[in-house]
C-alpha positions as CSV (number, residue, x, y, z in Angstrom):
1,M,-3.9,24.8,-93.0
2,N,-4.0,21.3,-94.6
3,K,-6.2,18.5,-93.4
4,Q,-3.3,16.7,-91.7
5,K,-2.5,19.7,-89.5
6,K,-6.1,20.2,-88.6
7,E,-6.3,16.6,-87.5
8,Y,-3.2,17.0,-85.3
9,L,-4.6,20.1,-83.7
10,L,-7.9,18.3,-83.0
11,Q,-6.0,15.4,-81.4
12,I,-3.9,17.7,-79.3
13,G,-7.0,19.7,-78.2
14,L,-8.9,16.6,-77.3
15,F,-6.0,15.2,-75.4
16,L,-5.5,18.5,-73.3
17,A,-9.3,18.6,-72.7
18,T,-9.2,15.0,-71.5
19,V,-6.3,15.8,-69.2
20,V,-8.4,18.6,-67.6
21,T,-11.6,16.5,-67.4
22,T,-9.9,13.4,-65.9
23,T,-7.9,15.6,-63.4
24,L,-11.2,17.2,-62.3
25,A,-12.7,13.8,-61.9
26,G,-9.6,12.7,-59.9
27,A,-9.9,15.8,-57.7
28,E,-13.5,14.9,-56.9
29,L,-12.6,11.3,-56.2
30,V,-9.6,12.1,-54.0
31,T,-11.1,15.0,-52.0
32,G,-14.8,14.0,-52.0
33,K,-15.7,17.5,-53.1
34,P,-18.2,17.6,-56.1
35,V,-17.1,19.4,-59.2
36,I,-20.7,20.4,-60.0
37,F,-20.9,22.7,-57.0
38,G,-17.7,24.5,-57.8
39,E,-15.8,23.2,-54.7
40,I,-12.6,22.3,-56.7
41,G,-9.9,24.9,-56.4
42,Y,-6.2,24.8,-57.4
43,D,-5.0,22.6,-54.5
44,E,-7.8,20.1,-55.2
45,F,-7.2,20.1,-58.9
46,V,-3.5,19.2,-58.4
47,K,-4.5,16.2,-56.2
48,G,-6.5,15.0,-59.1
49,F,-3.4,14.2,-61.1
50,S,-2.9,11.2,-58.8
51,Y,-5.8,9.7,-60.8
52,S,-5.6,11.2,-64.2
53,I,-1.9,10.4,-64.8
54,P,-2.0,6.7,-64.2
55,F,-5.4,6.3,-65.9
56,L,-4.4,8.2,-69.0
57,L,-1.1,6.4,-68.9
58,I,-2.9,3.1,-69.2
59,L,-5.3,4.4,-71.8
60,S,-2.4,5.8,-73.9
61,V,-0.3,2.7,-73.7
62,H,-3.4,0.7,-74.9
63,E,-4.0,3.0,-77.9
64,F,-0.4,3.4,-78.9
65,G,-0.1,-0.4,-78.8
66,H,-2.6,-0.4,-81.6
67,Y,-1.0,2.6,-83.3
68,F,2.6,1.2,-83.4
69,T,1.6,-2.2,-84.5
70,A,-0.4,-0.7,-87.4
71,V,2.7,1.4,-88.3
72,Y,4.9,-1.7,-88.1
73,H,2.6,-3.5,-90.6
74,K,2.5,-0.4,-92.8
75,V,-1.2,0.2,-92.3
76,K,-2.1,3.9,-92.5
77,T,-3.6,5.1,-89.2
78,S,-4.3,8.1,-87.2
79,L,-2.9,9.1,-83.8
80,P,-5.3,8.5,-80.9
81,F,-8.4,10.7,-80.6
82,Y,-9.2,11.1,-76.8
83,I,-12.8,11.6,-75.8
84,P,-13.2,14.0,-72.8
85,F,-16.2,13.8,-70.6
86,P,-16.8,16.7,-68.2
87,P,-17.4,15.3,-64.7
88,F,-20.5,17.4,-64.0
89,L,-23.0,14.6,-63.3
90,P,-24.0,13.8,-59.7
91,T,-22.6,10.2,-59.9
92,L,-19.3,8.4,-60.3
93,N,-17.3,10.2,-62.9
94,I,-14.0,9.1,-64.6
95,G,-13.6,12.1,-66.9
96,T,-13.4,10.4,-70.3
97,M,-15.2,8.0,-72.6
98,G,-11.9,6.5,-73.7
99,A,-9.8,7.0,-76.9
100,L,-9.5,5.4,-80.3
101,I,-7.4,5.4,-83.4
102,R,-8.8,5.4,-86.9
103,L,-7.4,3.0,-89.5
104,K,-7.2,4.9,-92.8
105,E,-7.2,1.8,-95.0
106,R,-8.7,-1.6,-94.9
107,V,-6.7,-4.4,-93.4
108,S,-6.5,-7.2,-95.9
109,S,-4.9,-9.8,-93.7
110,S,-6.4,-11.7,-90.8
111,K,-2.9,-11.9,-89.3
112,V,-2.4,-8.2,-89.4
113,N,-5.9,-7.7,-88.0
114,F,-5.0,-10.0,-85.2
115,D,-1.8,-8.2,-84.4
116,I,-3.4,-4.7,-84.3
117,G,-6.3,-6.0,-82.2
118,L,-4.1,-7.8,-79.7
119,A,-1.4,-5.2,-79.2
120,G,-3.7,-2.6,-77.5
121,P,-5.3,-4.6,-74.7
122,L,-2.1,-6.6,-74.1
123,A,0.0,-3.4,-73.7
124,G,-2.7,-1.6,-71.6
125,F,-3.1,-4.7,-69.4
126,I,0.6,-4.8,-68.6
127,M,0.5,-1.1,-67.7
128,A,-2.6,-1.7,-65.5
129,L,-0.7,-4.4,-63.7
130,L,2.1,-1.9,-62.9
131,V,-0.3,0.7,-61.7
132,L,-2.2,-1.8,-59.5
133,W,1.1,-3.1,-58.1
134,Y,2.2,0.3,-57.2
135,G,-1.2,1.2,-55.6
136,F,-1.4,-1.9,-53.5
137,T,2.2,-1.7,-52.3
138,H,1.9,2.0,-51.4
139,L,-1.5,2.0,-49.6
140,P,-2.0,5.1,-47.4
141,D,-2.6,4.9,-43.7
142,K,-6.2,4.3,-42.6
143,E,-6.4,8.0,-41.5
144,Y,-6.4,8.9,-45.2
145,I,-10.1,8.3,-45.6
146,F,-10.8,10.6,-42.6
147,E,-9.7,13.6,-44.8
148,I,-12.5,12.7,-47.2
149,H,-15.0,11.4,-44.7
150,P,-14.2,13.2,-41.4
151,E,-17.3,11.6,-39.8
152,Y,-15.6,8.2,-40.0
153,A,-13.0,9.4,-37.4
154,A,-15.5,8.6,-34.7
155,F,-14.8,4.9,-35.2
156,G,-11.0,5.1,-35.2
157,D,-9.0,2.4,-37.0
158,D,-12.0,0.0,-37.1
159,Y,-14.2,2.4,-39.2
160,Q,-14.6,-0.2,-41.9
161,K,-16.3,-2.6,-39.5
162,Y,-19.0,0.0,-38.8
163,I,-19.4,2.1,-42.0
164,A,-19.8,-0.5,-44.7
165,D,-18.7,-3.9,-45.7
166,Y,-18.9,-5.6,-49.0
167,D,-22.6,-6.4,-48.8
168,T,-24.2,-3.8,-46.5
169,F,-24.0,-0.1,-45.7
170,L,-24.9,2.3,-43.0
171,I,-28.3,3.7,-42.1
172,K,-27.6,6.9,-40.2
173,K,-29.3,7.2,-36.8
174,D,-30.1,10.6,-35.3
175,L,-28.8,10.3,-31.8
176,E,-27.7,13.9,-31.3
177,A,-30.6,14.4,-28.8
178,L,-29.2,11.6,-26.7
179,G,-26.0,13.5,-26.2
180,Y,-23.6,11.5,-28.3
181,G,-22.0,14.6,-29.8
182,P,-21.2,15.7,-33.5
183,F,-20.8,12.2,-34.7
184,A,-24.1,10.9,-33.3
185,D,-25.2,9.7,-36.7
186,Y,-22.4,7.2,-36.7
187,Y,-22.3,6.0,-33.1
188,P,-21.4,2.3,-33.4
189,D,-23.4,1.0,-30.4
190,T,-26.7,1.6,-32.1
191,L,-25.6,1.0,-35.7
192,H,-27.7,-1.1,-38.0
193,F,-27.5,-1.8,-41.7
194,D,-30.0,-1.9,-44.5
195,K,-29.4,-1.9,-48.3
196,E,-32.5,0.0,-49.3
197,K,-32.3,3.1,-47.1
198,Q,-29.1,4.9,-47.9
199,G,-27.7,5.6,-51.4
200,S,-24.2,4.5,-52.1
201,I,-21.8,3.5,-54.9
202,K,-20.0,0.2,-54.7
203,L,-17.3,-1.0,-57.1
204,G,-17.3,-4.6,-58.0
205,N,-14.4,-7.1,-58.1
206,N,-12.7,-9.4,-60.5
207,L,-10.3,-12.3,-60.1
208,L,-7.2,-10.3,-60.7
209,F,-8.2,-7.4,-58.4
210,S,-9.1,-9.9,-55.7
211,F,-5.6,-11.5,-56.1
212,F,-3.9,-8.1,-55.6
213,E,-6.1,-7.5,-52.5
214,K,-5.2,-10.8,-50.9
215,H,-1.6,-11.4,-52.0
216,V,0.0,-8.1,-53.0
217,A,-1.3,-5.5,-50.6
218,S,1.4,-4.1,-48.3
219,D,-1.0,-4.3,-45.4
220,A,-4.3,-6.2,-45.4
221,D,-5.7,-3.8,-42.9
222,K,-5.2,-0.9,-45.2
223,V,-7.1,-2.4,-48.1
224,P,-10.3,-0.3,-48.6
225,N,-13.7,-1.8,-48.7
226,H,-15.4,-1.4,-52.2
227,Y,-17.6,1.5,-51.0
228,E,-14.4,3.6,-50.5
229,L,-12.3,2.2,-53.4
230,M,-13.1,5.2,-55.7
231,H,-11.1,7.4,-53.3
232,Y,-7.9,5.5,-53.9
233,P,-6.7,6.9,-57.3
234,Y,-4.2,4.2,-58.3
235,L,-6.5,1.4,-57.3
236,F,-9.5,3.1,-59.0
237,A,-7.5,3.7,-62.2
238,G,-6.3,0.2,-62.3
239,F,-9.8,-1.3,-61.6
240,M,-11.5,0.8,-64.3
241,A,-8.6,-0.1,-66.7
242,L,-9.2,-3.8,-66.2
243,F,-13.0,-3.3,-66.7
244,F,-12.5,-1.4,-70.0
245,T,-9.9,-4.0,-71.1
246,A,-12.3,-6.8,-70.5
247,L,-15.1,-4.9,-72.5
248,N,-12.6,-4.4,-75.4
249,L,-11.8,-8.2,-75.3
250,L,-15.4,-9.3,-75.7
251,P,-15.0,-11.7,-78.7
252,I,-17.7,-9.9,-80.7
253,G,-17.6,-8.0,-84.0
254,Q,-14.7,-5.6,-84.5
255,L,-13.9,-5.1,-80.8
256,D,-10.3,-6.1,-80.0
257,G,-11.5,-9.4,-78.8
258,G,-13.4,-9.9,-82.1
259,H,-10.2,-9.3,-84.2
260,I,-8.4,-11.8,-82.0
261,L,-11.0,-14.4,-82.2
262,F,-11.2,-13.9,-86.0
263,G,-7.5,-14.5,-86.3
264,L,-7.7,-17.6,-84.1
265,V,-10.7,-19.5,-85.6
266,G,-11.5,-17.9,-89.0
267,A,-14.7,-16.2,-90.3
268,K,-17.2,-19.1,-90.1
269,R,-16.4,-20.1,-86.4
270,H,-16.0,-16.4,-85.5
271,K,-19.7,-15.8,-86.5
272,Q,-20.9,-18.8,-84.5
273,I,-18.9,-18.0,-81.3
274,A,-19.5,-14.2,-81.5
275,T,-23.2,-14.7,-82.0
276,G,-23.5,-17.1,-79.0
277,F,-21.4,-14.9,-76.8
278,F,-23.5,-11.8,-77.8
279,V,-26.7,-13.5,-76.9
280,V,-25.3,-14.6,-73.6
281,F,-24.1,-11.2,-72.9
282,V,-27.5,-9.7,-73.6
283,F,-29.2,-12.3,-71.6
284,Y,-27.0,-11.8,-68.5
285,G,-27.4,-8.0,-68.7
286,G,-31.2,-8.1,-68.4
287,L,-31.4,-10.7,-65.6
288,G,-33.4,-9.3,-62.7
289,A,-34.5,-6.1,-64.4
290,I,-38.1,-7.2,-64.3
291,T,-39.4,-9.9,-62.1
292,L,-42.6,-11.1,-60.3
293,K,-41.7,-8.6,-57.5
294,T,-42.2,-5.8,-60.0
295,P,-45.7,-4.2,-59.9
296,L,-48.0,-5.5,-62.6
297,E,-48.5,-2.1,-64.2
298,D,-44.7,-1.7,-64.4
299,I,-44.3,-5.2,-65.9
300,L,-46.7,-4.3,-68.7
301,L,-45.1,-0.8,-69.3
302,W,-41.4,-1.5,-68.9
303,G,-41.7,-5.1,-70.2
304,T,-43.0,-3.7,-73.5
305,V,-40.2,-1.1,-73.5
306,Y,-37.5,-3.7,-72.7
307,V,-38.7,-6.2,-75.3
308,S,-38.6,-3.3,-77.9
309,V,-35.0,-2.6,-76.8
310,L,-34.1,-6.3,-77.1
311,F,-35.7,-6.4,-80.6
312,I,-33.4,-3.4,-81.7
313,I,-30.4,-5.1,-80.2
314,L,-31.1,-8.5,-81.7
315,R,-31.5,-7.0,-85.2
316,A,-27.7,-7.2,-85.2
317,L,-28.2,-11.0,-85.7
318,K,-29.6,-10.1,-89.2
319,K,-32.7,-12.3,-89.0
320,D,-36.1,-11.3,-90.4
321,R,-38.3,-9.1,-88.2
322,Q,-40.7,-11.9,-87.1
323,T,-37.8,-14.2,-86.0
324,T,-36.0,-11.3,-84.2
325,L,-39.3,-10.5,-82.3
326,M,-39.6,-14.1,-81.3
327,Y,-36.0,-14.1,-80.1
328,A,-36.7,-10.9,-78.1
329,V,-39.9,-12.2,-76.4
330,S,-38.3,-15.6,-75.7
331,L,-35.2,-13.9,-74.2
332,F,-37.3,-11.7,-72.0
333,A,-39.4,-14.6,-70.8
334,L,-36.4,-16.6,-69.8
335,Q,-34.9,-13.7,-68.0
336,F,-38.1,-12.9,-66.2
337,F,-38.8,-16.5,-64.9
338,L,-35.1,-17.3,-64.1
339,S,-34.7,-14.2,-62.1
340,S,-38.2,-14.5,-60.4
341,Y,-37.6,-18.0,-59.2
342,T,-33.9,-18.0,-58.5
343,G,-33.2,-14.4,-57.6
344,V,-30.3,-14.2,-60.1
345,E,-29.4,-10.7,-61.2
346,G,-27.3,-9.4,-64.0
347,Y,-26.0,-6.0,-64.8
348,L,-28.4,-3.8,-66.8
349,S,-25.7,-1.4,-68.0
350,F,-24.4,-4.3,-70.1
351,T,-27.6,-4.0,-72.1
352,F,-26.7,-0.4,-73.1
353,F,-23.3,-1.6,-74.2
354,A,-24.9,-4.4,-76.2
355,F,-27.0,-1.8,-77.8
356,I,-23.9,0.1,-78.8
357,I,-22.4,-3.1,-80.2
358,S,-25.5,-3.9,-82.2
359,R,-25.9,-0.4,-83.7
360,V,-22.2,0.7,-84.2
361,I,-19.8,-2.3,-84.1
362,G,-21.8,-5.2,-85.2
363,V,-21.6,-8.9,-84.2
364,E,-20.0,-10.3,-87.2
365,H,-16.5,-9.5,-88.4
366,P,-16.1,-8.2,-91.9
367,P,-14.3,-10.5,-94.3
368,V,-10.6,-10.0,-95.2
369,L,-8.9,-10.8,-98.5
370,Y,-6.3,-13.2,-96.9
371,E,-7.1,-15.5,-94.0
372,E,-3.8,-16.7,-92.7
373,R,-3.2,-19.3,-90.1
374,L,-1.5,-17.9,-87.1
375,N,1.9,-19.3,-86.0
376,F,2.2,-20.9,-82.5
377,P,3.4,-17.8,-80.6
378,R,0.4,-15.7,-81.9
379,Q,-1.9,-18.5,-81.0
380,V,-0.5,-18.5,-77.4
381,L,-1.0,-14.8,-77.2
382,G,-4.5,-15.0,-78.5
383,W,-5.6,-17.6,-75.9
384,L,-3.8,-15.5,-73.3
385,A,-6.1,-12.6,-74.2
386,L,-9.0,-14.9,-73.3
387,V,-7.4,-15.5,-69.9
388,I,-7.0,-11.7,-69.5
389,F,-10.7,-11.3,-70.3
390,I,-11.7,-13.9,-67.7
391,I,-9.5,-12.5,-64.9
392,S,-10.4,-8.8,-65.6
393,I,-14.1,-8.9,-66.2
394,S,-16.4,-7.8,-63.3
395,P,-20.0,-9.1,-63.2
396,K,-21.1,-5.9,-61.6
397,P,-18.4,-3.2,-62.0
398,I,-20.3,-0.3,-60.5
399,E,-23.4,-0.6,-58.4
400,M,-25.7,2.3,-57.4
401,I,-27.2,0.9,-54.2
402,G,-30.2,2.4,-52.4
403,G,-30.9,6.0,-52.6
């Protein structure tokens, strides 16, 4: 078997595996039954397609946008490699770590680089819009959530008022002894809320998703709160697609946004803008991680660990070790005092993504043989990509609250 056939078989195998893992993840989301405990049978698995099909459709349109544009420009490239991720962790699972194509030759033109980088997120974004439009215009009745959380039925149609809103969630109260019956833990007359007592997962928001909630939803009363959003497969698939599109559009290195920025402004200005954006991204990610409220022994221990991580991340700026250490300590000090005295919090998971960028992708864009000025239509599309980034990014996409 030649090398090409082996690659095709690998790609097919990875795709089929990703269909299985995303469908299992969808089954867990739609039914509320955890995969890890073996509660997913055939019927539950079939329900999982309501998530895996739209999510993989968006992901595939994104990757084939890159692929067909590369083919159009006669750049040798591979078909997409899908990355399955078994949903066996006791947390929010999406069943995949994405997909990628592999360019088999160096792209020598900034214009071609721009076209290939832009085509994926633009195509995927359009498909995400269609999925979200369908999801928000075909919202299920309120009783849908009772199939996943039967305990909510005690509240009737107004369950969202009592179970959780966008900022608080339920502390269960043991009132069984008082004779309130099987739903005593959820009896609304004695309900009170506290963020620190009960674990929960909350999905964030972004400008576009908020627009769909307010102006596209078929019935405003059917729009789920963001603690239950994961159970609505089309909405969840669309939300996650927007988030990953925004990450890809970060104007850094060889991310799609980096290719687009390089085509728009050239090598010199790309380096300046990408460096600034990378530092801001790292700064935001660590806000609130360690503050004056943190016990002193934890400040000393985790502060040292965190500064070490910052040092590794900031090595991507290609400064000498002493300068990099100074940057890391200064950045931590600014984060520490700003969060301590203002209460501002970032999103620590972005620090992990910044680590991946620094170690794998890089902040700078590699040079090309031919820097070509983009024509006006390409410039418009390039700045449109920036708009897509702004309306798709979520400051806190997934929050683990309490626990």
